[in-house]
Structures are given as structure tokens and as C-alpha cells.
C-alpha positions in Angstrom: 54.7 -43.0 -73.8 52.3 -41.3 -71.5 55.3 -39.3 -70.1 56.3 -38.3 -73.6 52.8 -37.2 -74.6 52.6 -35.1 -71.4 55.9 -33.5 -72.2 54.8 -32.6 -75.7 51.6 -31.1 -74.4 53.6 -28.9 -72.0 55.9 -27.7 -74.8 52.8 -26.8 -77.0 51.2 -24.8 -74.1 54.5 -23.0 -73.5 54.8 -22.0 -77.2 51.2 -20.7 -77.2 51.9 -18.7 -74.0 55.0 -17.1 -75.6 53.0 -16.1 -78.8 50.2 -14.7 -76.6 52.7 -12.5 -74.7 54.3 -11.2 -77.9 50.9 -10.3 -79.4 49.8 -8.6 -76.1 53.0 -6.4 -76.2 52.4 -5.4 -79.9 48.8 -4.4 -79.1 49.9 -2.3 -76.1 52.6 -0.5 -78.1 50.1 0.2 -81.0 47.8 2.0 -78.6 50.5 4.0 -77.0 52.0 5.6 -80.3 49.0 7.9 -81.2 49.1 9.4 -77.7 52.8 10.3 -78.0 52.5 11.7 -81.6 50.6 14.9 -80.9 53.1 15.9 -78.2 56.0 15.4 -80.5 54.3 17.3 -83.3 53.4 20.1 -81.0 57.0 20.4 -79.8 58.3 20.4 -83.4 55.7 23.1 -84.3 56.8 25.4 -81.4 60.4 25.0 -82.3 60.0 25.8 -86.0 56.9 27.9 -86.2 57.7 31.6 -87.2 54.9 32.7 -84.9 57.4 32.5 -82.0 59.4 35.4 -83.6 59.5 39.0 -82.5 56.5 39.6 -84.8 54.4 37.5 -82.5 55.6 39.4 -79.5 54.4 42.6 -81.2 51.1 40.9 -81.9 50.7 40.0 -78.3 51.4 43.6 -77.3 48.7 44.7 -79.7 46.2 42.2 -78.4 46.7 43.8 -74.9 45.7 47.2 -76.4 43.2 46.4 -79.1 40.4 43.9 -78.6 37.4 43.0 -80.7 34.2 43.9 -78.9 31.8 43.0 -81.7 32.0 40.0 -84.1 33.0 40.8 -87.6 29.9 41.7 -89.6 28.6 38.6 -91.3 28.6 38.3 -95.1 26.6 35.8 -97.2 28.6 32.6 -97.7 28.2 29.4 -99.6 27.6 26.5 -97.1 30.6 24.2 -96.9 30.4 20.5 -95.8 32.1 19.8 -92.5 35.5 18.2 -92.8 35.9 14.6 -91.7 37.0 14.2 -88.1 40.3 12.6 -89.2 41.3 15.9 -90.9 41.0 18.0 -87.7 44.6 17.5 -86.4 46.1 18.7 -89.7 43.9 21.8 -89.7 45.0 22.6 -86.2 48.7 22.4 -87.1 48.2 24.6 -90.2 46.0 27.3 -88.6 48.7 29.6 -87.5 50.4 29.6 -90.9 48.4 32.1 -93.1 50.6 35.3 -93.1 47.8 37.9 -93.4 46.0 36.7 -90.3 49.1 36.5 -88.1 50.4 39.9 -89.3 47.4 41.8 -88.0 47.5 41.3 -84.3 43.9 40.8 -83.5 42.2 38.5 -81.1 39.8 36.0 -82.6 36.2 37.5 -82.4 34.0 35.8 -79.9 30.7 34.3 -81.0 28.8 36.9 -79.1 29.8 40.4 -77.9 30.7 40.8 -74.3 27.8 41.7 -72.0 27.5 45.3 -70.9 29.3 46.6 -73.9 28.2 50.1 -74.9 29.9 49.9 -78.3 27.9 50.4 -81.5 27.1 47.0 -83.1 28.8 46.0 -86.2 26.2 46.6 -88.9 25.7 45.4 -92.5 22.3 47.0 -93.1 21.2 50.6 -93.1 17.7 52.1 -93.5 17.2 53.5 -96.9 20.7 52.7 -98.1 21.4 49.2 -99.2 24.9 50.2 -100.3 25.9 51.6 -96.9 29.3 51.1 -95.4 28.1 50.4 -91.9 30.6 49.3 -89.3 32.2 46.0 -90.1 34.1 45.7 -86.8 34.2 47.4 -83.5 37.5 47.2 -81.5 38.0 48.4 -77.9 41.1 50.4 -77.2 42.9 50.2 -73.9 44.8 53.5 -73.7 46.8 52.6 -70.6 50.3 53.9 -71.0 49.4 56.0 -74.0 49.7 53.7 -77.0 50.4 55.2 -80.4 48.4 54.5 -83.6 49.2 55.3 -87.2 52.1 53.9 -89.1 53.4 57.3 -90.2 54.9 57.5 -86.7 54.0 54.4 -84.6 54.9 51.0 -85.8 53.7 48.7 -83.0 50.0 48.2 -83.3 49.1 46.9 -86.8 45.6 45.7 -86.1 43.7 46.6 -89.3 43.1 43.8 -91.8 43.3 44.2 -95.6 40.7 46.7 -96.9 39.8 48.0 -93.4 39.8 51.7 -92.7 39.4 54.0 -89.7 37.9 57.4 -90.5 39.3 60.4 -88.6 38.5 64.1 -88.8 40.4 67.0 -87.4 40.0 70.7 -86.5 36.2 70.9 -86.1 33.6 71.6 -85.1 32.7 74.1 -87.8 29.4 75.5 -89.0 28.0 73.8 -92.1 31.1 71.7 -92.7 30.9 69.4 -89.6 27.1 68.9 -89.9 27.7 68.0 -93.6 30.2 65.3 -92.6 27.9 64.0 -89.9 25.0 63.7 -92.4 27.2 61.7 -94.8 28.3 59.4 -92.0 24.7 58.9 -90.8 23.5 58.1 -94.3 26.0 55.2 -94.3 25.3 54.2 -90.7 29.1 54.4 -90.0 31.3 55.8 -87.3 34.4 58.0 -87.1 36.8 59.6 -84.7 36.8 63.4 -84.4 39.7 65.5 -83.0 38.2 68.9 -82.3 40.2 72.1 -81.5 39.4 73.3 -78.0 38.5 76.9 -79.0 36.3 75.7 -81.9 34.5 73.4 -79.5 33.8 76.3 -77.1 32.5 78.4 -80.1 30.3 75.6 -81.4 29.3 73.3 -78.5 25.9 72.5 -80.1 27.7 71.0 -83.1 30.0 68.9 -81.0 27.0 67.6 -79.0 25.6 66.4 -82.4 28.9 64.5 -82.9 28.5 62.9 -79.5 24.8 62.1 -80.0 25.6 60.3 -83.2 27.9 57.9 -81.3 31.2 58.9 -82.8 34.4 58.9 -80.7 35.6 62.4 -79.7 39.3 63.0 -78.9 41.1 66.3 -78.7 43.6 68.4 -80.8 44.9 71.1 -78.4 43.3 74.3 -77.3 44.4 76.5 -80.3 46.1 74.2 -82.8 49.5 75.6 -82.0 52.7 73.6 -83.0 53.8 72.2 -79.7 57.3 71.6 -81.1 58.0 75.2 -82.1 60.9 77.2 -80.6 60.0 79.0 -77.4 57.3 76.5 -76.4 58.1 75.3 -72.9 56.9 71.9 -71.6 54.5 73.7 -69.2 53.0 75.9 -72.0 52.5 72.8 -74.1 50.8 70.9 -71.3 48.4 73.8 -70.8 47.6 73.7 -74.6 46.9 70.0 -74.3 44.9 70.1 -71.1 42.8 73.2 -72.0 41.9 71.4 -75.2 40.8 68.3 -73.4 38.7 70.3 -70.9 37.1 72.4 -73.6 36.1 69.4 -75.7 34.8 67.6 -72.7 32.7 70.7 -71.7 31.4 71.3 -75.2 30.4 67.7 -75.8 28.4 67.7 -72.6 29.5 64.2 -71.6 32.3 61.6 -71.7 34.9 62.0 -74.3 37.7 59.6 -75.5 41.3 59.5 -74.1 42.5 60.1 -77.7 44.8 63.0 -78.8 46.4 64.1 -82.1 49.3 66.5 -82.2 48.9 69.5 -84.6 51.0 69.0 -87.7 51.7 65.5 -86.4 54.8 66.8 -84.5 55.5 64.7 -81.4 57.9 66.2 -78.8 59.2 63.2 -76.8 58.5 64.8 -73.4 54.9 65.3 -74.4 54.6 61.8 -75.7 55.8 60.7 -72.2 53.3 63.0 -70.5 50.3 61.7 -72.5 51.5 58.2 -71.6 51.4 59.1 -67.9 47.9 60.5 -68.5 46.8 57.2 -70.2 45.9 59.0 -73.4 46.4 57.3 -76.8 48.3 59.3 -79.4 47.0 59.2 -83.0 49.1 59.8 -86.0 47.9 58.4 -89.3 48.6 55.7 -91.8 48.3 58.4 -94.4 47.3 62.0 -94.6 44.8 63.1 -97.3 46.3 66.6 -97.3 42.8 67.8 -98.0 43.6 71.2 -96.5 45.6 71.8 -99.7 42.6 71.1 -101.9 39.7 73.2 -103.1 37.7 70.7 -105.0 35.8 67.7 -103.6 37.0 65.5 -106.5 40.6 66.1 -105.4 39.9 64.9 -101.9 38.2 61.7 -103.2 41.0 61.0 -105.6 43.7 61.6 -103.0 42.1 59.2 -100.4 41.4 56.5 -103.0 44.9 56.7 -104.5 46.6 56.2 -101.1 44.2 53.4 -100.1 45.1 51.7 -103.4 48.8 52.0 -102.4 48.5 50.9 -98.8 45.5 48.6 -98.9 44.1 49.8 -95.5 44.7 52.5 -92.9 43.8 55.2 -90.5 42.8 58.1 -92.7 43.4 61.7 -91.7 40.9 64.3 -93.0 39.5 67.6 -91.7 35.8 68.3 -91.1 36.9 72.0 -90.9 37.6 72.0 -94.7 34.9 72.9 -97.1 36.2 70.5 -99.9 36.2 67.6 -97.5 32.7 68.3 -96.2 31.5 68.5 -99.8 33.3 65.3 -100.8 32.3 63.2 -97.7 29.1 61.7 -99.1 30.6 60.6 -102.4 33.8 59.5 -100.7 31.9 57.1 -98.5 30.1 55.8 -101.7 33.6 55.3 -103.2 34.8 53.4 -100.2 31.9 51.0 -100.4 32.2 50.5 -104.2 35.8 49.6 -103.8 35.3 47.0 -101.1 36.6 48.9 -98.1 35.2 48.3 -94.6 35.0 50.7 -91.7 36.4 49.8 -88.2 35.3 51.8 -85.2 37.9 52.3 -82.4 35.9 52.5 -79.2 37.8 53.6 -76.1 37.7 51.3 -73.1 37.7 54.3 -70.8 36.8 57.9 -70.9 39.3 60.8 -70.5 39.7 62.4 -67.1 40.0 66.1 -67.1 42.0 68.2 -64.6 39.8 70.5 -62.5 42.1 73.5 -62.7 41.9 73.5 -66.5 38.2 73.0 -66.4 37.9 76.2 -64.4 40.4 78.0 -66.6 38.6 77.4 -69.9 35.3 78.6 -68.3 36.9 81.7 -67.0 38.4 82.5 -70.5 35.0 81.9 -72.0 33.3 84.7 -70.0 33.8 88.4 -70.7 33.6 90.4 -67.4 30.5 92.6 -67.2 28.9 94.6 -64.5 26.0 92.1 -64.1 25.7 88.3 -63.9 21.9 88.3 -64.0 20.3 85.4 -66.0 19.1 86.1 -69.5 15.4 85.5 -68.5 15.6 88.5 -66.1 17.3 90.7 -68.7 15.4 89.8 -71.9 11.6 89.4 -71.8 9.2 88.9 -74.7 6.4 91.5 -74.6 5.0 91.1 -78.1 4.9 88.5 -80.9 
């Protein structure tokens, strides 16, 4: 009987050992499953997510050209309780899905602006104007290779979010009109891009220096606003028009200017587009033209801009500080933009334009009228009575 009892005991021990081994295997498997799940989920997401389409490739191209250098201006928000930790994986999977965010190829703003940035800060407050537009976002533009902006001609870089606008002004500087536009912009603590004509800049360097002092970006718009696509215009003649304009604007501004260029009449000869790309100068078209040069009343300018913004929802706006109606409309137009919920984005160039020495010399020679004397004014004109 003792042998029988011992055999029974051995059987019981063996049974317990088998059950223990089975339970240990179940426990190990249960711990391994959660580690494998995220990898499987990620693989499925990559294979089915529409962000791997050509639209995302375009977005990646835009991120290489357009970068936020200031965080989006903060707006008052209602505090929201933090989500439970268990919900985090679901939020991560769903984050790429909202179409509006993915459509506009913009890098996520960092918590703090990069050190050493000379860009104007995004602003939501303005002295003496609680309803100011300010600057909601500052983006840095890498002009390497001559990227094009403005959906009227260039379809690659769609970086503006809904209700965002970029203000641009052509054909200045001009007495009374440009200062009136500058005053309106200053009252709203906001920024714009100016595309001056070279000859105008040489005539009114003091006004262009005011534009620069106010922190606006200054591109160029040729030397004499001639159509570079017209019959008889050779490539060399066109290059001279471009380069003289760049040199004149740089001289008149008295400091660094932006590697931005806008063709007169928005006509873009392919060989000149290539040339500007080689010069690392960005080409600006527009998302819509205000056609303010056809208007005589400020109200017409305001109505035209707002009607097109209502249609497109955002955009780079083309206006002319040369035009009297635009100058007169500028203050009320900025009020209109704020009242309708639009926000201004400032396009800050990463680098400055590099002029060509031979054209720098050429525009200065053309500025001077030969005379028999080069004596300084102080030796020619002397006050003898006041």
C-alpha cells in the first residue's frame, strides 16, 4: 500500500506541474500581444493612410520651402480636461486624418521660436487698437531654386490655412499713397510684402526706407515695369530689366532686401523663370488680383478684395500702393479683414537678395546727369541769412 500511495502522490505532483506549465505559457503570451499590436497597427496605417499619396509628397516639398518661425498667435480657449492615458494610442492613429490640416503643407509650430530669428513676432495686441489684425503667423521662406507662390500660376506650395491672407503691394514707392498704406499697416501692427519698381525706388528712396524701417519685406518688380514677354524683348534685355530693378530697390532701401520678384502683368517667360531659379529668387504670382488699378473709389477696392476672399477663403492678395483708391481704402480694408475673421501671415525670407556689381554701378550712372562739376552741395550752397 505504501508503494501505491507513493505512486498516487507522484501522479498528483505531475498533474500540478503540467497545469503550472500551461498557466505560465498563457501568462507569457498575454504579455507579448500588446507589444506586437502597435507595430501591426502602424503597418496597416501606412498601407492605407491617404497621407502617403502624391499630395503628401507636395506637402513635404512645401515644408522644405516654407517653415513656421513663430508660433501661431494664441487665442483665448476654454480649458479642456486631459484625456485618459488609455485614449492616447487612438488619438495618435487619428491625428493625420483631418483633411484641412494635411492639405496645407505646414510644419507643426514649435513651442518657442528658434533662437536668433530676426522675424517679427506673431502679435495679437496692438497699442491703441484692440481690433488690430496684427500678425497671426510668421513663416520663413527658403528661396533656393526659385520657388513660385500664388495659385494663379503656381500650384505646389499651398501653405496658407483657412482665413489666412498675405498682403502684397506693387508699383511703389509713390508720394502720399505709399505712406498712407504704411500708416494703415502700422495702425494694425501688421506686415506686408512690397514689390517696388526700380525707377520709382530711385525717385523716392526716402519712402522705400520707411517701408524697410517698418519691417515689411521688400522684393522687386523690374526696373521700368515693362512686359518681359512682349515681342522684341530678348533674354538679355529682360535680364537687365530684372537686375537693374533689384539693384535699384536694394540701393534705395539702404539695406538688405528680399529675394522676391513679381513679373509685370504676371507674365512669366519660361527662360526667365529658369533664370530667377538659378539666382535663388522666389517668384510671386497671386492667389487673386484685386484689379484695384481699374478702380477709382476706395469702396470698390474693399468690395473686390472681400468678394474674392469670400470665394477663395484665403490667399495671397495683389494690390498696388501706387494707386490712389487703394491707398485711401487701406485703413478700412484692414478693418474689414479683422471684422470678417481673416488673419495675416508674414512671409519672411530666409536669406537676402544678392545684387550683381555691374548693375549696381549701372543704376548709379543712370541716376546722375553729367555736369561740369562734382563739388559737394555744402561747397556750392551756403546759408548766409535766416
